[in-house]
C-alpha positions in Angstrom: -63.4 48.2 -177.9 -61.4 49.4 -181.1 -60.9 47.1 -184.0 -57.7 44.8 -183.7 -55.1 45.6 -185.9 -53.5 42.2 -186.2 -54.5 39.3 -187.8 -53.1 36.8 -185.0 -51.6 36.7 -181.5 -49.5 33.8 -180.6 -49.6 33.2 -176.8 -46.9 30.8 -175.3 -47.3 30.1 -171.7 -43.9 28.9 -170.5 -42.1 27.3 -167.6 -38.6 26.2 -167.4 -38.4 25.1 -171.0 -35.7 27.6 -172.3 -34.2 25.7 -175.1 -37.5 24.5 -176.3 -38.9 27.9 -176.2 -35.9 29.2 -178.1 -36.5 26.9 -180.8 -40.2 27.5 -180.9 -39.7 31.4 -181.2 -37.0 30.9 -183.8 -39.3 28.7 -186.0 -42.2 31.2 -185.8 -40.2 34.2 -186.9 -38.4 32.1 -189.5 -41.5 30.6 -191.2 -44.4 33.0 -190.6 -45.3 35.3 -193.6 -48.5 36.8 -195.1 -50.1 37.9 -191.8 -49.7 40.5 -189.4 -48.9 39.1 -185.9 -47.5 39.3 -182.4 -46.1 36.9 -179.9 -46.8 37.1 -176.2 -44.8 34.9 -173.9 -46.2 34.4 -170.4 -43.3 33.1 -168.2 -43.8 31.5 -164.8 -40.8 32.8 -163.0 -38.8 30.0 -164.7 -35.6 29.3 -162.8 -33.6 28.3 -166.0 -33.6 31.8 -167.5 -36.3 31.4 -170.0 -37.4 35.0 -169.6 -34.0 36.5 -169.9 -33.4 34.5 -172.9 -36.6 35.8 -174.6 -35.8 39.3 -173.7 -32.4 39.2 -175.0 -33.0 37.2 -178.1 -36.3 38.2 -179.1 -37.0 41.7 -178.5 -40.2 41.8 -180.5 -41.9 39.3 -178.2 -44.3 40.8 -175.5 -42.8 39.3 -172.5 -44.9 38.8 -169.2 -42.8 38.0 -166.4 -45.0 36.4 -163.5 -43.6 36.4 -159.9 -44.6 32.5 -159.7 -45.8 29.6 -161.8 -49.3 30.4 -162.4 -51.5 27.7 -163.9 -51.7 27.2 -167.5 -55.0 28.6 -167.7 -54.2 31.7 -165.9 -51.0 32.3 -168.1 -53.0 31.7 -171.2 -55.9 34.2 -170.1 -53.4 36.8 -169.4 -52.1 36.7 -172.7 -55.7 36.6 -174.2 -56.3 39.8 -172.2 -53.2 41.6 -173.8 -54.0 40.3 -177.3 -54.6 42.6 -180.3 -55.3 39.8 -182.8 -58.6 38.9 -184.5 -57.4 35.5 -183.5 -55.2 34.1 -180.8 -53.3 30.9 -181.3 -52.4 29.3 -177.8 -49.2 27.4 -178.4 -47.2 25.1 -176.5 -43.6 25.9 -175.8 -42.7 22.4 -176.9 -43.8 23.0 -180.7 -41.7 23.6 -183.7 -42.9 25.1 -187.0 -41.6 23.7 -190.1 -43.2 25.7 -192.7 -45.7 28.7 -192.8 -48.3 27.1 -190.6 -50.0 30.1 -188.9 -51.0 31.9 -192.1 -53.1 29.0 -193.5 -54.6 28.7 -190.0 -55.8 32.3 -190.1 -57.0 31.6 -193.7 -58.9 28.7 -192.7 -60.8 30.8 -189.8 -61.4 33.5 -192.3 -63.0 31.2 -194.7 -65.1 29.3 -192.2 -66.8 32.2 -190.1 -69.1 29.4 -188.5 -66.0 27.9 -187.0 -65.0 29.0 -183.2 -61.8 27.0 -182.7 -59.6 25.2 -184.9 -56.4 23.1 -184.5 -53.9 21.8 -187.2 -52.2 18.4 -187.7 -49.7 17.5 -185.0 -46.5 15.6 -186.0 -44.4 13.6 -183.5 -40.5 14.2 -183.9 -40.0 11.6 -186.2 -42.7 13.2 -188.8 -45.7 10.7 -187.9 -49.2 12.0 -187.1 -49.8 12.7 -183.4 -53.2 11.5 -182.6 -54.7 14.4 -180.5 -58.4 14.2 -181.5 -60.6 12.9 -178.6 -64.3 12.3 -178.1 -66.1 13.1 -174.8 -65.9 10.1 -172.6 -68.8 8.2 -171.2 -68.9 7.0 -167.7 -68.4 3.4 -169.4 -65.3 4.4 -171.2 -64.1 6.2 -167.9 -64.3 3.0 -166.2 -62.6 1.1 -168.7 -59.9 3.5 -168.7 -59.4 3.0 -165.0 -58.7 -0.5 -165.8 -56.2 0.3 -168.5 -58.6 -1.4 -171.0 -56.8 0.4 -174.0 -53.7 -1.0 -173.2 -55.0 -4.6 -172.6 -57.3 -4.5 -175.5 -55.6 -1.8 -178.1 -58.3 -3.0 -180.6 -61.6 -2.3 -178.4 -64.0 -0.4 -180.4 -65.5 1.4 -177.4 -61.9 2.7 -176.6 -61.1 3.4 -180.1 -64.2 5.9 -180.5 -62.8 7.8 -177.6 -59.3 7.9 -178.7 -60.4 8.2 -182.4 -57.6 5.9 -183.5 -59.4 5.6 -186.8 -59.6 9.5 -187.4 -58.9 10.6 -190.9 -56.0 13.3 -190.3 -56.1 14.2 -194.1 -59.6 15.6 -193.9 -60.9 18.9 -192.5 -63.8 17.9 -190.2 -65.5 18.9 -187.0 -64.4 17.3 -183.7 -65.5 17.3 -180.0 -62.4 17.8 -178.5 -58.9 19.1 -179.6 -55.9 19.8 -177.5 -54.5 23.2 -176.9 -51.0 22.5 -178.2 -51.9 24.7 -181.1 -55.2 26.0 -180.7 -56.7 28.9 -182.6 -59.6 30.8 -181.1 -61.7 33.5 -182.8 -62.0 36.7 -180.8 -65.8 36.7 -180.8 -65.7 33.3 -179.2 -63.8 34.3 -175.9 -65.5 37.7 -175.9 -68.8 35.9 -175.8 -68.5 32.7 -173.7 -65.3 33.8 -171.7 -61.9 32.6 -171.3 -60.3 29.3 -170.0 -61.4 28.1 -166.6 -58.6 29.0 -164.1 -59.7 26.6 -161.7 -57.6 23.9 -163.3 -53.8 24.2 -163.4 -52.9 22.2 -166.7 -54.8 19.0 -167.2 -58.2 20.1 -167.5 -58.5 23.6 -169.1 -58.7 22.6 -172.8 -61.1 19.8 -172.1 -63.4 22.2 -170.0 -63.3 24.9 -172.9 -63.9 22.4 -175.6 -66.9 20.9 -173.5 -68.2 24.3 -172.9 -68.0 25.1 -176.7 -70.0 22.0 -177.4 -72.8 22.6 -175.0 -73.2 26.0 -176.3 -73.4 24.8 -180.1 -70.0 26.2 -181.1 -68.2 24.4 -183.9 -64.7 23.1 -183.4 -62.7 21.9 -186.4 -59.5 20.1 -187.1 -57.8 21.0 -190.3 -54.7 19.6 -192.0 -54.2 22.9 -193.9 -51.1 23.2 -191.6 -48.8 21.0 -189.5 -46.6 21.4 -186.4 -44.1 19.3 -184.6 -45.2 18.6 -181.0 -42.8 17.1 -178.7 -45.3 16.5 -176.1 -45.7 17.0 -172.3 -42.2 18.4 -171.7 -43.5 21.0 -168.9 -45.7 18.2 -167.0 -42.8 15.8 -167.2 -40.6 18.2 -165.3 -42.4 16.8 -162.1 -44.2 13.8 -162.8 -45.7 13.0 -159.6 -47.0 16.5 -159.1 -48.3 16.5 -162.5 -50.1 13.1 -161.8 -51.6 14.6 -158.6 -52.8 17.6 -160.4 -54.3 15.6 -163.3 -56.1 13.4 -160.6 -57.5 16.4 -158.8 -58.3 18.3 -162.2 -60.6 15.6 -163.4 -62.4 15.3 -160.1 -63.0 19.0 -160.0 -64.0 18.8 -163.7 -66.7 16.1 -162.9 -68.0 18.1 -160.0 -68.1 21.4 -161.6 -69.3 20.5 -165.2 -71.4 17.3 -164.5 -69.3 15.5 -167.0 -70.2 12.2 -166.1 -73.7 12.7 -164.5 -75.1 14.9 -162.0 -76.0 12.5 -159.2 -73.9 12.4 -156.2 -73.4 8.7 -156.6 -72.2 9.0 -159.8 -69.6 11.7 -159.0 -68.6 9.6 -155.9 -67.9 6.6 -158.2 -65.9 9.0 -160.5 -63.7 10.1 -157.6 -63.1 6.7 -156.5 -62.2 5.7 -160.3 -60.0 8.7 -160.7 -57.9 8.0 -157.5 -57.5 4.3 -158.2 -56.3 5.3 -161.6 -54.0 7.7 -160.1 -52.6 5.0 -157.9 -51.8 2.7 -160.8 -50.2 5.6 -162.8 -47.9 6.2 -159.7 -47.2 2.6 -159.4 -46.2 2.6 -163.1 -44.0 5.6 -162.6 -41.8 3.6 -160.2 -41.9 0.4 -162.2 -41.6 1.7 -165.7 -38.7 3.2 -167.5 -41.0 5.7 -169.4 -41.3 8.5 -166.8 -43.4 10.8 -169.1 -46.9 11.9 -168.0 -48.3 11.8 -171.6 -47.7 8.4 -173.1 -51.1 7.2 -174.3 -52.3 6.5 -177.8 -50.7 8.7 -180.3 -48.0 10.4 -178.1 -44.5 9.8 -179.4 -42.8 6.6 -178.5 -40.3 6.5 -175.7 -37.3 6.1 -178.0 -38.4 8.8 -180.4 -39.0 11.4 -177.5 -35.6 10.5 -176.0 -33.7 11.0 -179.4 -35.5 14.4 -179.9 -34.6 15.5 -176.3 -31.0 14.7 -177.3 -31.2 17.0 -180.1 -32.5 19.8 -178.3 -30.0 19.9 -175.5 -27.8 23.0 -175.0 -25.0 23.0 -177.5 -26.9 20.7 -179.9 -29.7 23.1 -180.8 -27.8 24.5 -183.8 -27.1 22.3 -186.7 -28.6 19.4 -185.1 -31.9 21.3 -184.4 -32.1 22.3 -187.9 -31.6 18.7 -188.5 -34.5 17.7 -187.0 -36.7 20.1 -188.5 -35.3 19.0 -191.8 -35.8 15.3 -191.2 -39.7 15.9 -190.6 -40.1 18.1 -193.8 -40.1 14.9 -196.1 -42.9 13.3 -193.9 -44.8 16.6 -193.8 -44.3 17.3 -197.7 -46.3 14.2 -198.1 -49.3 15.3 -196.3 -49.5 18.5 -198.1 -50.9 16.8 -201.0 -53.9 16.0 -198.9 -54.1 19.3 -197.4 -54.0 21.5 -200.5 -57.8 21.2 -201.3 -58.8 22.0 -197.8 -59.0 25.7 -198.0 -61.3 25.4 -200.9 -63.9 23.1 -199.3 
């Protein structure tokens, strides 16, 4: 293989999020400096005209038009196979750059050749830190999750270890699992251990990849050298009941394929029962609650903040209001920069 010519390939799997995608792409080209990069958008035959918008407004973007809505893993892998970067950054379409975030991430990976994957600080739309670091769950934690223990006892030490509620987001450090909303992978990593597991649609590819990296001794790092706004779960929340079904089946398949909670048939049977029981409680919660989002656990934006951000991103409100949203978060972001300045010299 010839030597890659670019520093970074940004890959955005997208389905039916045209306005969010437009804001995301605008922010990438407005803020990114100091590196050579390309952007690949993989569209899943979006009925809202996302692909036509990209072709019309962003001619430099490499646009892959799929004839159907492929899984997240398949779309991401399509982009990775087409990439020419030394690194790829898997990027959700519901993210927004508020400064030059990609160049520091490339710099962090260059300065830490032992790191296989890194992810930056994620911010909620109001500028608060989005808690997106997780530890791998034991069978006991899984059982307590089924009972919604983290909601009944938010100060539970066992659940807090899983959700990492005390995680220091001002410090660069190794982690077990980090979400793929902004996920930088070294080329040698995917060339060695492979791409995302395409058996899962959207709920498990990140966990499966992180788990594989950990089992094989690769290092994953969180770094606050950059921060990105993440609105959270916009694609999944378009069809909540379907997303909950896929999440349920994905966790069962993950447990079976990766022996995540244990290898015995009895353990896997218990997990199947627990996952389906939790699915039923989530469906019931969907009908009884006014909060219809799929992702609303610890660290996710509050319902009111998410609703306010959604209004700012509606058609006709993007222009000045969208810019206002970015400016509103900059004050919170600038405060975190003081903690981040020393990271790249560590």
